[in-house]
N, C-alpha and C positions, 0 to 999 in steps of 0.2 A: 472272641474278638470279631469285629465286623469284616465280612469278606466281600462286600459290595465294592465295586470300583470307585475310587474317589472322584468327586466333582472338582474339588479344590485341593491343592497341596502346596507346601512350602518347606525348604530346608535351610538349615543354618549350621555352620561349623565354627567352633570356638576352641580356644586353647585351654589347657588344664590350669585354670586360675579362677579364684573367687571374684576376680575383677570383672569377669564377663558374665556372671550370673545375672545381674540386673538387666543387662542387655538381652540376654536370652529370654528372660521373663517378659520384657516389653515386646519382643519380637513375637513370642508365642500368643501373648494375650491380644496384641493389635491384630494378629492374623485372625483370631477368633471373633473379635469385635467387628472387623471389617465384613464378616459373614453374619452380623446381627446376632451373635451368640448372646445368651442372657447373662446377667452379671453374676448369678450363682455359679455358672460353668466357668467363666473366666477367673473367678476367685479361686476355684478348685484347681484350675490349670496353673495359675500363678504359684500357688503353694506346692503343688506336685513337681513343677520344674525346679523350684528352689531346693526342695529337699532331695531330689534325685541328684542334682548336680553337686550339692554339698557332699553327699555321701561318696560320689565317685572321686571328686577332686580331693577331699580330705583323707579318704581311706587308701586310695591308690593313686598317689600323686605322680605326675609325669613331668619330666624336666626337659623335654626336647624343644619346648616352645612352639611346636607345630599345632595347627588347628585340627586336633585329633578327637574332638567330641562332636559328633554329628546328631542333630536333632531334626526329626521330621514331624511335621503336622499335616494331617489330611482329613478331609471331611467327605463322608459318603452321602449319597442321596437321602438316606433316612436321618440326616442331621446328627450323626455320630462322629465325634472327633476322636481320631486315633493318633497317639503320640508314640514315637519310638526314639530312644536315645541310644545311640551306638557309641561305646567307648572303643575307639580305634587306637588306643595307646597300648600300654604294656600288657602282655598276656597274663591271665590270672588262672592259678591252678583250679582245676574242676572241683576239688573237694571243698573249696570255700563256699560253694553254693549248695552244699548238701544240707538236709534237715538237721543233722547232728551239729554242724558248725553254726547254722542259724540259731539253734537252741543255746549254744555256748556264748553267743554274742549278744548281750542284753540290748545294746545300743542299736544293733542291727534289727533285732526282733521288734523293738519299739518303733523304729523308722518304718518297717513294713506294715505294722499295725495301723499306724497313722495314715500311711499312703493308701492301704486298702479300705480304710474308712471312707475316703473320698472316691476311689476308684476300685470297686470290688474285683475287677479282673486284672489288677495290677500284677505283672509278671516280672521276676528278676531272673534273667536268663544268663547262664554262662556259656560262651561259645568257644572255649578253649583258646587257641591261638588267635582267634578273631576278636577276643575281648569280650566285654560285657554287652548286654542289651537289656534295656529297661523298656517295658511296653505297657501301656494302659489305654483305656478309652473313656470318654466322658459324653454323656448325652442328657438332653433335657426335652421334656414333652412341650415346652413353650417355645422351642427354637424352630423358626421357620426360615429356611435358607432363601437367599435372594434368587430371583428367577434369572436363568441364563438365556440370553438372546440367541435363538437359532435362525440360521438362514432359511427362509421360507421359499422353496423353489417356485411355488405358485405366485409369489409376490415379486420374483425377479423381473427385471426389464427385458422384454422380448421384442423390443423395437427392431425392425429390420434395418440393418446398416450396410446392406450390400451396395448402396450407392456410394459409399466411402471410396476414395481413391488411394492407392499405394504410391509412394514417392521414394526416391533414393534416400539412403540414410545420410545424415549430416554429422559432423564431428560433435555438435552439441547434443546429439541423441544418446550418447553412451550411457548417461545416467539413467535414462528412461529404459534403455535396452537392459541394463542390469536389473531394473525394478521388474520388467516384464519377465526376465529370466527367473528371477526369484519367485514371482508369482506363479510361474508354471512348474518350476523344479525345486524350489527352495535352493540349497546349495549342492544338489546332487548332479547338476549339469556336468557333463564330461569334459568340457572346455572351460576351466575356471578362469582363464584370462578375461572372459566376458564380464566378470564381476569387477575387474580392475579397470577403472575408467581410462587411465593413461595407456596402459597396455593395449586395451582393446581399440583405443583411438589410433594408435600406431599401426595396428594390424589392418584397420580399414584404410589407412593412408597409403598402404603398400599396393593396393589395387588387387590383392589376392582374393578378396570377397566382393561379390555384388550383392548388396543387401538393400532391400526395400522394406519400408515400414508403413503401417496404417495409423495415421493420427486421429484422435477424437477427443475433443474437449481437453487439450493440453496434455493428453496422455498418448503413449504408444500402445495400441490395443492388439497389435500383431506385427509380426516380422517374418521374413523369409530370406534365405541366402543361397547363392551359388558360390561354392568354395573351389578356388583354383590352386594349383601349385602344391597339391597334396602328394600322396605316395606315388600316384600314377599320372604321368605328364600328359597323357593323351585323353585323359578323362577329368570330369569335374563332379564334385558332390553337390547333389541337390538336397538341401535339408535346412536344419535350424528353423523349421516352421513352428511359430509359437503363437497362440492366441490367448489373450488374458482370460482367465477362467470366468470372469464376470461378463464376458463378451461372446462366449461360445454359442454356437447355434443361431447367430445373428447375421450371417453373410460374410464375416471377416475372412474365413478360410477360402471362400470362393474368390474374394478379391485377390488374395495372395496367389491363388492358382493361376491367375492370369499372368502374373509376374513369371512364374515357371514356364508357362505355355509360350511366352515370347521367346524365352532362351531356347526352349526345345525346338521351336520352328525356325529361328533365325541363326542359331549357333554362332553367336558373335565372336567367339574365341577359336573357331575352327577346330573343334574337338571331334574325337571319334565316338564318344559315348558320354552319358551321364550315369551316375551310380548313386546309390543311397544305402543307408543302414536302417532297416526296419526293426522296431523294438518287438520282443517276443513275450512281454507281459501281457499283451492284449493284441487284438488284430486290427485295431482302428487304423493304424498307419499302413497296414498291408492292403487296404482296400483302395481301389482306384480303377484306372481303365483296365479292361479285360484283355486277354490275349487276342491279338489281331486288330485291336483298336489303337488309335494314335496315342502316343505318350504312355504306352504300356511298359512297365518295369518288370522284367522277369526275374524271379528268384533263382539264383544259381549256386549259392553256397551259404553256410552257416559259419559265423565267427563265434565259437562257443566261449563262454566266460570272458567276453570282450570287455565289458565295462563294470565298474562297481554298480550295484543296484541303483537304478534311478527311482526316485520317489515322486511319482507324477501326482500333482495336486488334483484332487477330486476323482482320481482313477485308482483302482485297486492295485497295490503292489505286492510283490512276493516277499517272503521272508529270507530269500537267498541273499548271499553277500555279493554275488556278481550275476550279471544278466548276459544273455546271449543275443546276437543280432542276425538277422537275415540280410544278406547282401544281394541287392537287386540292380539290374542293368537295363538301360534303354539305349540302343544303338542309334547313332546319328548317320552312319554310313554302312553300306553293305559290308559284311565281313568276308575276308578272303583267307579261308583256312581250308586247305585241300585235304590234309591228313592230320588226324588227331590220335595221339598215342595214349592208350589207356593202360592203367596199372595191371589189369587182369581182365579176363573175359566177364567176370562177374560185375565189373564196373560199367561195361559198355551200355547196358540198358538204362541206368539212371543217368548217365552222362548225356546219352542221346535224347532223353527227355528234357534235360536242362538246356542243351544247345538248340533244341527245336523252338524254344521260346525266343531265341535270338535269331531265328530264321536261318540257322546254319545246319547243313547236312553233309559233313565231311566224311571222308573214308576213315573208318576206325581200325587201328592196328594195335596190337598188344605189344607193348614196349619190350625190346630185347637187345638193347645196345650195351656195349661194354665201354666203360670209361677209358679214355686214352691214357696209356701208362705214365706219361710225363706231363700231362696237363694238370693244372691247379684249379680247385674249386674257387669260384668268386661269387660273392653275395653283396646285396645292398640291404642295409638294416635301418628301418624307420622305427624309432621308439616313441611311444606316446606315454610320457612320464607321468602325467596327472592320472590317467586311467590305468597305467601299468600293463599295457599290452604292446606287442611288437609285430611289425610286418617284416618278415625275412624273405627276400626274394633272391633265389639262387639263379645266377646268370649263367654259369658254367659248372658242369659236374666233372671234376677230375678224379684221379685215382684216390685222392685223399678225402672224397666227399663225406664219408661217414664220420671220420674223426673231426673234420672241419665243422660240420654242423653240430655235432655233439658238443665239442668245446665251446661253440658260440652259444648254445642253449644254456650250458652251465653258467657262463658269464652273465647272460641275461636274467636267469632265475636268481642268481646270486645278488643281482642289483635290486631285486624286489618285484620284478615283472610277474604277472599272474597268468598270462596266456601269450603264446607266440603262434603266429600264423606263418607257415612255410609254403612258399609258392614255387613250384616246379614247372617249367615251360613244357606244355604238352604238344606243341606243334613241331618239336624236334624230338627224335628218339632219345630215350634215357635208359640207364641200366635197369635190367629187369628185377634187380634186387631192391630198388628204391622203396617200393611200397612195403615190403616186408621189414626192411631195416628201419623205416620210420615208425611202423607199428611197434617194432621191438622197443624203441625208446619212448613210446607212449604217445606218438603223434598219429591222430586219426584222420582218414580221408573225410573232408567236409564239403566237397563240391568242386566247382571250377570258377576261375576268376578271370575276367576280360582285362587284358593288358593293352591292347591296341587293336587296330583294324586287322592286323595280320597275326596276332599272338594271343593265346589263351593259356592259363596256367591251371594246374591241379593245385587245390588248396588243402593243406593238412594243418591241423591245430593240435597243439600240445598245451594242456592246461594244468596249472599247479594243483588246483582244488578239484574235487569231484564236480561233475556237470549235473545239474538238475534237469535231466531231460523232460521229466514229467511236468515241469513248470513252463515249458516252452509251448506257446500258443501260435498255431499257424492258421492261415486263411486260404491260401492257394493250394490246390491238390498237388501240384509239383513240389511245393515246399514241404508238404506233409509226407510225400513219398520219399524225398531226400532225407528228411529227419528220420524216418523209419530205417532207411538204409544205414545212415551214420550210426544210429543207436545199436543196430544188430551187429555192426562190424567194429564198434568202438573199442579200442585196445586198453582204455583207461578204466577207472572205477566209475560206475554209475551211481549217482547219489539216490538213496531212497527218500523220495519226497512225497510219498503217498499220504503221509499224515499232515502235510502242510496245506 
């Protein structure tokens, strides 16, 4: 059989009934004809489809009425047509396909002889509980496949469009925003409401997003957003920057950067900081202003297994089911944190490196508090249902903190969440047992998270699935050092991704 990857393929499912055999024949032959297959090949295909389906339907009838016969046709670059017919119906005993049984059944032997006369590699495969599979291929020296049109990068329009201006989003833009998102991510974008015109229009109307778009020839070729009202009230997320794949490298990104720069410099909502989530499939989004420059976002933590894997158009994606993010911050005001409590002396050096990017040099103290015996643990839980991750911010640590956090995690994972980030205030002393207890339940230290001008938290992440550390790409040296520290101390299982 041909092992070359197919250029063209099609599938059909039908029920166990002779009624559908002509439909299957028409489907298969029209597929071949649409690819300019010669008449001799389509004649053989038509005959083999009929004989194969007649044998399955008459000899092993199924009465469920479900479409349990699946037919696949695929054509390889060498103009070889491969056909597979799966019988997804009743299991068939393995002995029926033995040479002895074939010899005892004259009708079966005649049918196979006829079939192999047209397709010498005709195979009659018994897959046990998976049912039958019939497989054969057809080829012709006179078959020339139609040419496939490929995008030619050299022929792409490279006209500079940096003169275009961004404007505020309008309610009428929601359909174009959905198209732009699909062109960028297909349906892997982590905020699915953007594909729902009415729902996204309502979100824009609440004023929680400042969105600017770049129009060109009745299309939106770029967009960027500042998102307010998220998990942290003193900060806003700078993100959702998209450029249509056909317009990349033509100045659209630079136009959108001006939108962000306006908000960074003017701070119209009186915030303490901006933050963002940088993808780790590649380092493109991690490049920007350098440390010490204006508008620099410093990496301070990783949210491991945060999102379902994003399939970026025209960018290489991993085979992992979930991706991790680097969390980055840009302060708008000076931070006032005099003391910072670290989980252990081993954490001081890496935390000091991270806070230096935020122009913060507090006094570091190893945590050694004991919870008040009659106090209760309080938490705020923010669930992201579509991406199945959770932010769990611990407000107070009482004597019940271990059982309170453990029971909350059990509920969250039972609801189907894949990763939970636990935030512990590091500007107040906390029990010395916190780090060890969180490690014991599988939560690993992942950095620090800015909560406000006066408060910073330790970030711990517990993930349901193994983390693919080897697939995480970093650009900044501080992010690279943090990742190495996390991996060395990680309490959970590390996925072996060396073969991916």
